[in-house]
C-alpha positions as CSV (number, residue, x, y, z in Angstrom):
1,M,18.5,-10.6,13.5
2,N,20.7,-7.7,14.5
3,S,18.7,-5.0,15.5
4,S,21.4,-2.3,15.1
5,L,22.4,-0.1,12.4
6,S,25.5,-1.0,10.4
7,P,28.1,2.3,9.8
8,A,27.1,2.4,5.9
9,E,23.4,2.5,7.3
10,W,23.9,4.8,9.5
11,Q,25.3,6.9,6.7
12,I,22.0,6.0,4.8
13,V,20.4,7.9,7.7
14,A,22.1,10.7,8.3
15,L,22.3,11.6,4.6
16,S,18.8,11.0,4.3
17,L,18.5,13.6,7.0
18,R,20.7,15.9,5.6
19,V,18.4,15.8,2.5
20,T,15.3,16.4,4.0
21,L,16.3,19.0,6.0
22,I,17.5,20.8,3.7
23,A,14.5,20.8,1.2
24,V,12.4,21.8,4.3
25,A,14.6,25.1,4.9
26,M,14.6,25.9,1.3
27,T,10.9,24.8,0.4
28,L,9.5,26.5,3.5
29,P,9.8,30.8,2.5
30,V,8.6,29.6,-1.0
31,A,5.8,27.4,0.4
32,Y,4.7,30.4,2.6
33,G,4.6,32.9,0.3
34,L,2.6,30.8,-2.2
35,A,0.2,30.2,0.5
36,W,-0.3,33.9,1.7
37,V,-0.7,34.7,-2.6
38,L,-3.4,32.0,-2.6
39,A,-5.2,33.0,0.5
40,R,-5.1,36.6,0.6
41,N,-5.6,37.4,-3.6
42,R,-7.7,37.3,-6.1
43,F,-6.6,37.8,-9.4
44,P,-6.3,35.8,-13.2
45,G,-4.7,33.1,-13.3
46,R,-4.7,32.0,-9.7
47,F,-6.4,28.7,-10.5
48,L,-3.8,27.9,-12.7
49,L,-1.3,28.7,-9.7
50,D,-3.1,26.9,-7.6
51,A,-3.2,23.5,-10.2
52,L,0.6,24.4,-10.7
53,V,1.5,24.1,-7.3
54,H,-0.5,21.0,-6.3
55,L,0.6,19.2,-10.1
56,P,3.4,17.3,-8.1
57,L,0.6,15.5,-6.1
58,V,-1.0,13.8,-8.9
59,L,2.3,13.6,-11.4
60,P,4.2,10.3,-11.2
61,P,7.3,11.0,-9.3
62,V,8.8,10.0,-12.8
63,V,7.4,12.8,-14.8
64,T,8.0,15.5,-11.7
65,G,11.8,13.8,-11.8
66,Y,12.0,14.1,-15.7
67,V,10.7,17.6,-16.2
68,L,13.6,18.5,-13.0
69,L,16.4,16.5,-15.5
70,L,15.4,18.8,-18.0
71,T,15.0,22.3,-16.3
72,F,17.8,21.5,-14.1
73,G,20.2,18.8,-16.2
74,R,23.3,20.0,-17.3
75,N,21.3,20.9,-20.7
76,G,18.3,22.6,-19.1
77,P,18.2,26.1,-19.1
78,I,18.4,26.3,-15.2
79,G,20.7,23.8,-15.1
80,A,22.9,24.9,-17.6
81,F,23.0,28.7,-16.0
82,L,24.0,27.4,-12.8
83,E,26.7,25.2,-14.0
84,Q,28.4,27.6,-16.2
85,T,27.8,30.9,-14.1
86,L,27.7,30.0,-10.6
87,G,29.6,26.1,-10.7
88,I,26.6,23.9,-9.2
89,S,25.7,20.8,-10.2
90,L,22.3,19.1,-9.0
91,V,22.2,16.3,-10.8
92,F,24.1,13.3,-9.4
93,H,24.5,14.9,-6.3
94,W,23.1,15.1,-2.9
95,T,21.7,18.9,-3.7
96,G,19.9,17.7,-6.3
97,A,17.7,14.4,-4.2
98,A,17.4,17.6,-2.0
99,L,15.4,19.7,-4.6
100,A,13.4,17.0,-6.0
101,A,12.5,16.1,-2.2
102,A,11.4,19.8,-1.9
103,V,9.7,19.7,-5.4
104,M,7.7,16.9,-4.1
105,A,7.0,17.8,-0.3
106,L,5.9,21.9,-1.7
107,P,1.9,20.8,-2.1
108,L,1.8,19.7,1.4
109,M,3.7,22.6,2.6
110,V,1.5,25.0,0.9
111,R,-1.9,23.6,1.5
112,A,-1.0,23.5,5.3
113,M,-0.3,27.2,5.3
114,R,-2.5,28.2,3.1
115,L,-5.7,26.8,5.7
116,S,-3.5,28.5,8.4
117,I,-3.4,31.9,6.8
118,E,-6.9,31.9,6.1
119,A,-8.3,31.3,9.4
120,V,-6.3,34.3,10.7
121,D,-9.6,36.9,10.9
122,R,-8.9,39.5,8.6
123,K,-10.8,41.6,10.8
124,L,-8.0,41.3,13.0
125,V,-5.7,42.7,10.5
126,D,-7.6,45.3,9.7
127,A,-7.8,46.5,13.3
128,A,-4.2,47.1,13.2
129,R,-3.8,48.9,9.9
130,T,-6.8,50.9,11.5
131,L,-4.3,51.8,14.3
132,G,-1.7,53.0,12.1
133,A,0.4,49.8,11.1
134,G,1.7,49.3,7.3
135,R,0.7,46.3,5.4
136,L,4.3,45.0,6.5
137,R,3.8,45.3,9.9
138,A,0.8,44.1,10.7
139,F,1.5,41.3,8.4
140,F,4.7,40.7,10.6
141,T,2.8,41.6,13.7
142,V,-0.5,39.7,13.1
143,T,-0.7,37.6,10.3
144,L,2.8,35.7,10.7
145,P,1.8,35.2,14.2
146,L,-1.3,33.8,14.1
147,S,-0.8,31.5,11.4
148,L,2.6,29.6,13.2
149,P,1.0,26.4,13.8
150,G,0.5,26.0,9.7
151,I,3.9,26.9,9.3
152,L,5.2,24.2,11.9
153,A,2.6,21.7,10.5
154,G,3.3,22.4,6.8
155,G,7.2,22.0,7.6
156,V,6.5,18.9,9.6
157,L,3.9,17.4,6.5
158,G,7.2,18.6,4.3
159,F,9.6,16.5,6.3
160,A,7.2,13.5,6.2
161,R,6.8,13.7,2.5
162,A,10.7,14.8,1.7
163,I,12.1,12.0,3.4
164,G,10.2,9.2,1.9
165,E,10.3,10.9,-1.9
166,F,11.9,8.0,-4.2
167,G,10.5,8.6,-8.0
168,A,11.7,11.9,-8.3
169,T,15.2,11.6,-7.0
170,I,16.0,8.8,-8.4
171,T,15.4,10.2,-11.7
172,F,17.2,13.4,-11.0
173,A,19.8,12.6,-9.1
174,A,20.4,8.8,-9.1
175,N,21.4,6.0,-6.9
176,I,24.7,6.5,-5.7
177,P,26.2,5.2,-2.6
178,G,26.8,8.1,-0.2
179,E,26.2,10.6,-2.3
180,T,22.1,10.4,-3.2
181,R,20.8,6.8,-2.1
182,T,18.2,8.2,0.5
183,L,16.2,5.6,2.9
184,P,14.2,4.8,0.0
185,L,16.1,4.3,-2.9
186,A,18.6,2.3,0.1
187,I,15.6,0.2,0.6
188,Y,15.0,-0.6,-3.0
189,T,18.7,-1.5,-3.7
190,K,18.9,-4.0,-0.8
191,L,15.5,-5.7,-2.0
192,Q,16.9,-6.3,-5.5
193,L,20.0,-8.0,-3.3
194,P,20.2,-11.8,-2.1
195,G,19.8,-11.5,1.5
196,G,19.3,-8.6,1.8
197,E,15.6,-8.4,4.2
198,I,17.2,-7.8,7.1
199,A,19.1,-4.9,6.3
200,V,15.3,-3.8,4.7
201,A,13.7,-4.4,7.7
202,R,16.3,-2.1,9.7
203,L,15.6,0.6,7.5
204,A,12.2,0.5,7.1
205,I,11.6,0.8,10.4
206,I,13.7,3.5,10.7
207,A,12.1,5.3,8.0
208,V,8.3,4.4,9.5
209,I,9.9,5.8,13.0
210,L,10.6,9.2,11.1
211,S,7.2,9.5,9.1
212,L,5.3,8.4,11.9
213,G,6.5,11.1,14.3
214,A,6.1,13.5,11.7
215,L,2.6,12.6,10.9
216,I,1.7,12.6,14.7
217,L,3.6,16.3,15.5
218,S,1.9,17.7,12.7
219,E,-1.6,16.5,13.4
220,W,-0.6,17.8,17.3
221,L,-0.1,21.2,15.9
222,V,-3.1,21.3,14.2
223,R,-5.4,20.3,16.3
224,R,-3.5,22.7,19.0
225,S,-4.3,25.7,16.5
226,A,-7.7,24.8,15.4
227,G,-9.4,22.5,17.8
228,K,-9.9,18.5,17.9
229,D,-11.9,18.5,14.4
230,A,-9.4,20.5,12.6
231,H,-7.3,18.5,10.0
232,V,-5.5,19.4,7.1
233,L,-4.7,16.3,5.5
């Protein structure tokens, strides 16, 4: 068995990392904002917002991809606007794969960050406010630094989820070599080909290493911030 990756397989790994890193980067601020709103605020519709955020966890990924297609497709309300005004098309492009991965990673990222924000003692924020800090300054000097382990853990969990994304990606962005064919899609494609078992094994090992490394790093960050008994999974 040839254990080294071919140039085409390295291209798949590079594309997967690019899609995953972009997905995590654009989800990070959105996830933290949602986590803060859910952790620190009580308002009508909070439970509905919480349910919508976690919906991709329980929906079949193909359904999520279909919803993305209806919304961000060329005839969808947002997709048509982006294409006609900004010239941005997401369907059948790697950016669409990144969007699908971001949506699927969002619930796990919000969950990790929310637990971390809820663990920040409100008395510390109140003490900062009594010493003259405004809401923004108290947030940037108390809440944000103390919730940093949760942000990192959420980012790593999002990375692990995004790099394994399959159903929403193939539904929304298709399976185009060199454009949207990430690791899971490449493994699926090669499984359909006679004699593709060796290539599947090589790509599967890469996927396992990346995902396992991300989960171990996430667990280490959580334990470092909340003690040995803390778990976010």
